[in-house]
ROGU-440510 format. One line per field, with one value per residue (C-alpha): residue in one letter; residue number from 0; z, y, x. Coordinates in steps of 0.05 Angstrom, whole numbers, plus 5000, padded with zeros to 4 digits. Layout:
ROGU-440510
type: a | ... $
seq: NUM | ... $
zz: Z | ... $
yy: Y | ... $
xx: X | ... $
end
This chain:
ROGU-440510
type: m | s | t | d | l | e | i | l | q | l | h | e | w | f | e | t | g | g | k | p | l | v | i | a | g | p | c | s | a | e | s | e | e | q | l | i | t | t | a | r | e | i | a | k | v | p | q | v | n | v | l | r | a | g | v | w | k | p | r | t | r | p | g | e | f | e | g | v | g | t | k | g | l | k | w | l | e | m | a | k | a | e | t | g | l | k | t | t | v | e | v | a | k | p | e | h | i | e | l | a | l | k | h | n | i | d | i | l | w | l | g | a | r | t | v | v | n | p | f | s | v | q | e | i | a | e | a | l | k | g | i | d | i | p | v | m | i | k | n | p | l | n | p | d | l | k | l | w | l | g | a | i | e | r | i | n | a | a | g | i | n | k | v | m | a | i | h | r | g | f | h | y | f | g | s | s | q | f | r | n | a | p | m | w | e | i | p | i | e | l | k | r | l | v | p | k | l | p | i | i | v | d | p | s | h | i | c | g | n | r | q | l | i | e | e | i | s | q | k | a | l | d | l | e | m | d | g | l | m | i | e | s | h | y | r | p | d | e | a | l | t | d | a | a | q | q | l | s | p | n | i | l | a | q | l | l | d | k | l | k | i | r | e | t | k | g | d | i | l | f | q | d | k | l | e | k | l | r | t | e | v | d | k | l | d | v | e | l | l | q | i | l | a | k | r | l | e | i | i | d | e | i | g | q | y | k | n | e | n | d | i | t | i | l | q | m | k | r | w | v | g | i | i | e | d | r | l | s | i | g | k | e | l | g | l | e | e | q | f | l | k | r | i | l | n | i | i | h | r | e | s | i | q | r | q | t | d | i | f | k | r | r | g $
seq: 0 | 1 | 2 | 3 | 4 | 5 | 6 | 7 | 8 | 9 | 10 | 11 | 12 | 13 | 14 | 15 | 16 | 17 | 18 | 19 | 20 | 21 | 22 | 23 | 24 | 25 | 26 | 27 | 28 | 29 | 30 | 31 | 32 | 33 | 34 | 35 | 36 | 37 | 38 | 39 | 40 | 41 | 42 | 43 | 44 | 45 | 46 | 47 | 48 | 49 | 50 | 51 | 52 | 53 | 54 | 55 | 56 | 57 | 58 | 59 | 60 | 61 | 62 | 63 | 64 | 65 | 66 | 67 | 68 | 69 | 70 | 71 | 72 | 73 | 74 | 75 | 76 | 77 | 78 | 79 | 80 | 81 | 82 | 83 | 84 | 85 | 86 | 87 | 88 | 89 | 90 | 91 | 92 | 93 | 94 | 95 | 96 | 97 | 98 | 99 | 100 | 101 | 102 | 103 | 104 | 105 | 106 | 107 | 108 | 109 | 110 | 111 | 112 | 113 | 114 | 115 | 116 | 117 | 118 | 119 | 120 | 121 | 122 | 123 | 124 | 125 | 126 | 127 | 128 | 129 | 130 | 131 | 132 | 133 | 134 | 135 | 136 | 137 | 138 | 139 | 140 | 141 | 142 | 143 | 144 | 145 | 146 | 147 | 148 | 149 | 150 | 151 | 152 | 153 | 154 | 155 | 156 | 157 | 158 | 159 | 160 | 161 | 162 | 163 | 164 | 165 | 166 | 167 | 168 | 169 | 170 | 171 | 172 | 173 | 174 | 175 | 176 | 177 | 178 | 179 | 180 | 181 | 182 | 183 | 184 | 185 | 186 | 187 | 188 | 189 | 190 | 191 | 192 | 193 | 194 | 195 | 196 | 197 | 198 | 199 | 200 | 201 | 202 | 203 | 204 | 205 | 206 | 207 | 208 | 209 | 210 | 211 | 212 | 213 | 214 | 215 | 216 | 217 | 218 | 219 | 220 | 221 | 222 | 223 | 224 | 225 | 226 | 227 | 228 | 229 | 230 | 231 | 232 | 233 | 234 | 235 | 236 | 237 | 238 | 239 | 240 | 241 | 242 | 243 | 244 | 245 | 246 | 247 | 248 | 249 | 250 | 251 | 252 | 253 | 254 | 255 | 256 | 257 | 258 | 259 | 260 | 261 | 262 | 263 | 264 | 265 | 266 | 267 | 268 | 269 | 270 | 271 | 272 | 273 | 274 | 275 | 276 | 277 | 278 | 279 | 280 | 281 | 282 | 283 | 284 | 285 | 286 | 287 | 288 | 289 | 290 | 291 | 292 | 293 | 294 | 295 | 296 | 297 | 298 | 299 | 300 | 301 | 302 | 303 | 304 | 305 | 306 | 307 | 308 | 309 | 310 | 311 | 312 | 313 | 314 | 315 | 316 | 317 | 318 | 319 | 320 | 321 | 322 | 323 | 324 | 325 | 326 | 327 | 328 | 329 | 330 | 331 | 332 | 333 | 334 | 335 | 336 | 337 | 338 | 339 | 340 | 341 | 342 | 343 | 344 | 345 | 346 | 347 | 348 | 349 | 350 | 351 | 352 | 353 | 354 | 355 | 356 | 357 | 358 | 359 | 360 | 361 | 362 $
zz: 4538 | 4475 | 4399 | 4341 | 4282 | 4215 | 4206 | 4151 | 4183 | 4137 | 4111 | 4088 | 4047 | 4043 | 4019 | 4056 | 4056 | 4129 | 4146 | 4185 | 4141 | 4123 | 4096 | 4079 | 4047 | 4065 | 4105 | 4055 | 3984 | 3958 | 3884 | 3831 | 3829 | 3911 | 3912 | 3853 | 3873 | 3945 | 3921 | 3866 | 3941 | 3963 | 3918 | 3938 | 3996 | 3996 | 4062 | 4040 | 4015 | 4015 | 4000 | 4034 | 4032 | 4064 | 4008 | 4049 | 4105 | 4145 | 4204 | 4276 | 4252 | 4189 | 4144 | 4141 | 4085 | 4089 | 4028 | 3948 | 3936 | 3888 | 3842 | 3895 | 3875 | 3808 | 3829 | 3876 | 3818 | 3767 | 3832 | 3833 | 3762 | 3760 | 3829 | 3824 | 3907 | 3931 | 3947 | 4009 | 4028 | 4088 | 4077 | 4123 | 4085 | 4028 | 3976 | 3992 | 3985 | 3909 | 3892 | 3920 | 3884 | 3820 | 3817 | 3835 | 3914 | 3939 | 4022 | 4045 | 4123 | 4173 | 4216 | 4295 | 4282 | 4242 | 4287 | 4350 | 4311 | 4311 | 4268 | 4215 | 4218 | 4210 | 4150 | 4115 | 4137 | 4097 | 4042 | 4039 | 4040 | 3966 | 3967 | 3974 | 3989 | 4055 | 4111 | 4170 | 4223 | 4274 | 4341 | 4379 | 4400 | 4469 | 4495 | 4489 | 4472 | 4472 | 4410 | 4365 | 4380 | 4358 | 4292 | 4277 | 4295 | 4242 | 4185 | 4201 | 4198 | 4124 | 4106 | 4109 | 4127 | 4111 | 4165 | 4206 | 4268 | 4264 | 4339 | 4326 | 4405 | 4449 | 4465 | 4543 | 4575 | 4620 | 4598 | 4551 | 4503 | 4452 | 4416 | 4430 | 4483 | 4472 | 4522 | 4492 | 4539 | 4500 | 4431 | 4469 | 4500 | 4441 | 4407 | 4464 | 4444 | 4378 | 4366 | 4283 | 4280 | 4242 | 4283 | 4255 | 4289 | 4268 | 4309 | 4264 | 4309 | 4361 | 4376 | 4329 | 4331 | 4274 | 4333 | 4370 | 4311 | 4316 | 4378 | 4376 | 4316 | 4355 | 4407 | 4370 | 4338 | 4403 | 4428 | 4355 | 4322 | 4250 | 4219 | 4212 | 4180 | 4184 | 4151 | 4094 | 4047 | 3993 | 4039 | 4100 | 4128 | 4066 | 4086 | 4097 | 4146 | 4199 | 4178 | 4249 | 4251 | 4173 | 4149 | 4083 | 4050 | 4061 | 4140 | 4124 | 4093 | 4149 | 4206 | 4170 | 4160 | 4225 | 4271 | 4299 | 4283 | 4342 | 4331 | 4376 | 4396 | 4387 | 4424 | 4495 | 4546 | 4527 | 4533 | 4596 | 4621 | 4602 | 4630 | 4686 | 4697 | 4675 | 4730 | 4784 | 4753 | 4758 | 4823 | 4841 | 4810 | 4860 | 4910 | 4893 | 4877 | 4948 | 4979 | 4944 | 4967 | 5040 | 5032 | 5005 | 5063 | 5110 | 5070 | 5084 | 5163 | 5155 | 5115 | 5163 | 5221 | 5190 | 5178 | 5248 | 5274 | 5222 | 5207 | 5117 | 5075 | 5040 | 5089 | 5043 | 5089 | 5094 | 5021 | 5010 | 5056 | 5032 | 4958 | 4987 | 5022 | 4976 | 4929 | 4972 | 4985 | 4905 | 4891 | 4944 | 4902 | 4839 | 4810 | 4767 | 4788 | 4741 | 4744 | 4822 | 4817 | 4766 | 4819 | 4873 | 4842 | 4826 | 4881 | 4920 | 4871 | 4890 | 4961 | 4963 | 4915 | 4958 | 5023 | 4985 | 4976 | 5050 | 5066 | 5022 | 5049 | 5113 | 5102 $
yy: 2671 | 2730 | 2730 | 2778 | 2730 | 2757 | 2691 | 2686 | 2654 | 2589 | 2625 | 2670 | 2637 | 2561 | 2549 | 2496 | 2517 | 2538 | 2454 | 2437 | 2421 | 2348 | 2321 | 2251 | 2197 | 2129 | 2151 | 2130 | 2137 | 2059 | 2048 | 2087 | 2029 | 2042 | 2122 | 2138 | 2074 | 2107 | 2178 | 2166 | 2133 | 2183 | 2238 | 2203 | 2235 | 2307 | 2333 | 2314 | 2372 | 2354 | 2291 | 2282 | 2222 | 2222 | 2206 | 2212 | 2161 | 2161 | 2096 | 2101 | 2039 | 2027 | 1975 | 1982 | 2018 | 2086 | 2110 | 2111 | 2187 | 2237 | 2183 | 2192 | 2260 | 2249 | 2201 | 2255 | 2306 | 2246 | 2242 | 2315 | 2327 | 2266 | 2275 | 2346 | 2343 | 2394 | 2350 | 2354 | 2317 | 2322 | 2361 | 2345 | 2385 | 2441 | 2394 | 2361 | 2431 | 2441 | 2376 | 2390 | 2456 | 2429 | 2365 | 2421 | 2402 | 2452 | 2452 | 2431 | 2398 | 2393 | 2319 | 2318 | 2299 | 2355 | 2410 | 2382 | 2400 | 2483 | 2474 | 2438 | 2478 | 2536 | 2507 | 2493 | 2568 | 2597 | 2559 | 2582 | 2651 | 2682 | 2631 | 2635 | 2573 | 2545 | 2500 | 2449 | 2449 | 2383 | 2385 | 2365 | 2286 | 2310 | 2362 | 2421 | 2485 | 2533 | 2484 | 2483 | 2552 | 2570 | 2532 | 2563 | 2641 | 2616 | 2597 | 2652 | 2699 | 2667 | 2706 | 2644 | 2670 | 2615 | 2571 | 2511 | 2477 | 2399 | 2370 | 2293 | 2285 | 2272 | 2210 | 2190 | 2143 | 2120 | 2069 | 2102 | 2070 | 2129 | 2123 | 2182 | 2230 | 2281 | 2325 | 2370 | 2423 | 2433 | 2450 | 2490 | 2541 | 2548 | 2573 | 2617 | 2645 | 2656 | 2652 | 2660 | 2609 | 2550 | 2482 | 2406 | 2345 | 2286 | 2226 | 2173 | 2185 | 2210 | 2134 | 2090 | 2053 | 2056 | 2043 | 2098 | 2155 | 2174 | 2189 | 2232 | 2262 | 2285 | 2307 | 2358 | 2386 | 2393 | 2431 | 2478 | 2461 | 2470 | 2407 | 2329 | 2288 | 2227 | 2168 | 2126 | 2068 | 2029 | 1972 | 1992 | 1918 | 1912 | 1982 | 1983 | 2030 | 2037 | 1997 | 1996 | 2064 | 2066 | 2065 | 2046 | 2107 | 2077 | 2077 | 2142 | 2167 | 2133 | 2160 | 2224 | 2225 | 2199 | 2263 | 2330 | 2398 | 2440 | 2513 | 2573 | 2585 | 2652 | 2659 | 2698 | 2647 | 2608 | 2653 | 2673 | 2613 | 2591 | 2662 | 2645 | 2568 | 2598 | 2662 | 2604 | 2566 | 2638 | 2640 | 2576 | 2588 | 2638 | 2601 | 2545 | 2589 | 2630 | 2560 | 2539 | 2593 | 2579 | 2520 | 2547 | 2590 | 2525 | 2484 | 2552 | 2552 | 2467 | 2486 | 2534 | 2479 | 2424 | 2466 | 2490 | 2416 | 2399 | 2341 | 2319 | 2358 | 2296 | 2258 | 2202 | 2149 | 2207 | 2233 | 2152 | 2164 | 2226 | 2199 | 2131 | 2183 | 2248 | 2184 | 2153 | 2226 | 2236 | 2175 | 2188 | 2255 | 2223 | 2253 | 2206 | 2182 | 2202 | 2272 | 2274 | 2239 | 2305 | 2345 | 2314 | 2315 | 2383 | 2417 | 2366 | 2381 | 2460 | 2449 | 2404 | 2459 | 2518 | 2478 | 2465 | 2536 | 2557 | 2520 | 2541 | 2610 | 2583 | 2553 $
xx: 1078 | 1071 | 1054 | 1053 | 1043 | 1007 | 0958 | 0905 | 0834 | 0832 | 0760 | 0807 | 0838 | 0807 | 0730 | 0695 | 0622 | 0624 | 0650 | 0713 | 0768 | 0783 | 0853 | 0840 | 0882 | 0941 | 0992 | 1046 | 1034 | 1068 | 1047 | 1010 | 0954 | 0943 | 0945 | 0898 | 0852 | 0841 | 0840 | 0790 | 0739 | 0761 | 0739 | 0660 | 0669 | 0633 | 0669 | 0741 | 0773 | 0856 | 0881 | 0949 | 0997 | 1072 | 1123 | 1185 | 1177 | 1242 | 1225 | 1256 | 1297 | 1324 | 1301 | 1233 | 1178 | 1210 | 1170 | 1172 | 1207 | 1193 | 1154 | 1103 | 1092 | 1083 | 1017 | 0995 | 0997 | 0959 | 0908 | 0902 | 0883 | 0834 | 0796 | 0810 | 0828 | 0870 | 0943 | 0985 | 1051 | 1092 | 1174 | 1229 | 1276 | 1291 | 1293 | 1231 | 1199 | 1234 | 1208 | 1136 | 1121 | 1149 | 1099 | 1039 | 1028 | 0979 | 0999 | 1061 | 1062 | 1115 | 1121 | 1133 | 1204 | 1215 | 1178 | 1230 | 1295 | 1299 | 1354 | 1310 | 1248 | 1284 | 1318 | 1250 | 1226 | 1280 | 1282 | 1206 | 1223 | 1183 | 1134 | 1062 | 1038 | 1007 | 1043 | 1004 | 1055 | 1049 | 1058 | 1139 | 1126 | 1140 | 1083 | 1121 | 1086 | 1146 | 1175 | 1111 | 1095 | 1172 | 1158 | 1101 | 1139 | 1190 | 1148 | 1106 | 1166 | 1179 | 1124 | 1079 | 1012 | 0976 | 0991 | 0954 | 0970 | 0963 | 0945 | 0971 | 0986 | 1043 | 1084 | 1073 | 1103 | 1047 | 0998 | 0940 | 0891 | 0909 | 0987 | 0992 | 0961 | 0920 | 0930 | 0871 | 0891 | 0959 | 0915 | 0875 | 0924 | 0958 | 0888 | 0879 | 0946 | 0937 | 0868 | 0872 | 0901 | 0867 | 0871 | 0871 | 0866 | 0895 | 0858 | 0894 | 0964 | 0919 | 0885 | 0934 | 0869 | 0813 | 0770 | 0779 | 0782 | 0709 | 0713 | 0765 | 0737 | 0675 | 0717 | 0762 | 0701 | 0661 | 0730 | 0721 | 0774 | 0778 | 0792 | 0809 | 0866 | 0851 | 0888 | 0852 | 0870 | 0829 | 0866 | 0873 | 0894 | 0946 | 0977 | 1062 | 1061 | 0998 | 0959 | 0932 | 0903 | 0871 | 0799 | 0783 | 0747 | 0672 | 0694 | 0723 | 0645 | 0608 | 0649 | 0642 | 0567 | 0555 | 0598 | 0560 | 0575 | 0551 | 0531 | 0534 | 0474 | 0448 | 0374 | 0385 | 0359 | 0414 | 0468 | 0433 | 0441 | 0513 | 0537 | 0505 | 0536 | 0608 | 0592 | 0592 | 0643 | 0694 | 0672 | 0689 | 0759 | 0768 | 0758 | 0805 | 0865 | 0852 | 0855 | 0917 | 0952 | 0928 | 0959 | 1021 | 1028 | 1026 | 1075 | 1127 | 1116 | 1122 | 1181 | 1209 | 1196 | 1224 | 1294 | 1297 | 1287 | 1336 | 1275 | 1286 | 1240 | 1212 | 1173 | 1151 | 1106 | 1066 | 1064 | 1040 | 0984 | 0959 | 0958 | 0911 | 0872 | 0857 | 0845 | 0791 | 0762 | 0757 | 0737 | 0675 | 0667 | 0659 | 0738 | 0764 | 0835 | 0889 | 0859 | 0860 | 0938 | 0957 | 0936 | 0963 | 1032 | 1042 | 1020 | 1067 | 1126 | 1108 | 1113 | 1181 | 1210 | 1173 | 1212 | 1273 | 1286 | 1275 | 1329 | 1370 | 1355 | 1363 | 1428 $
end
């Protein structure tokens, strides 16, 4: 997957003093009092750089609170004038951009439901041509890196080089303690593909529960993400949207004070030890790949033998037994069960596909 993006690094256009960018504010602007009061309290938190609030909030089903609309932009403008905080708001169509600019919004963001639809993203990209404003792009609801990257490419192609990605987790059908599964491997891969791209983590939407936000925030910083977007409301339990995941400004300040920003050590002994450990990992990776290749060679032989003897590809009893056996062994080795299941399922799918291809070739 190749990329050819002209993106500025965060420090080239936003001054954070070398610290992570922190965006905070209510999920939704609900009233002038609510937004201004929350903004005043958030402005007292030294780590916060930007005030966020949603003003257009279409819900999954009609009848719920769907935002205050344009008047919320006026409140954001008032909050900016009083506190000095920069402001950001979600836009979902071209007219939103026009209205946001009229109210001096500093940063725009595209929500997960917008990013899912390339038609919507392209319309927004067309509306952004000739405008110099930073744009943040949330990951799509589903774990699709190409879709996320495609939205970033469309916005960048419109001439926006102050682009950031927001990792807000992915919809996951399985049981999880999180509202949206973090799936850290996806933003990490995005960082690898576009090294200059700043990635902000939204622990509020990942967690869906304020009790988990500190854990995810620290994880984000440990993975060298560029900042955090955390929802904060002066009366979080009374919030009209996503009350369970919002923090009061006071609790937000305490959380940010607890977070540890780890720096890369430059001393020779540290780097030497780290390089030795990485070399060991590299060697083990080669061994794993060699073992995997050998396993698949044997799978090909099994597929040929089944085909020659008119035996079905899938042997469910055998597969159930494999899962039970490998999970038991993995448990003794200290491997996490869900991690092991994911690996075994990937290998099994590849094995089935290879055997299916053999059956097709041999008729």
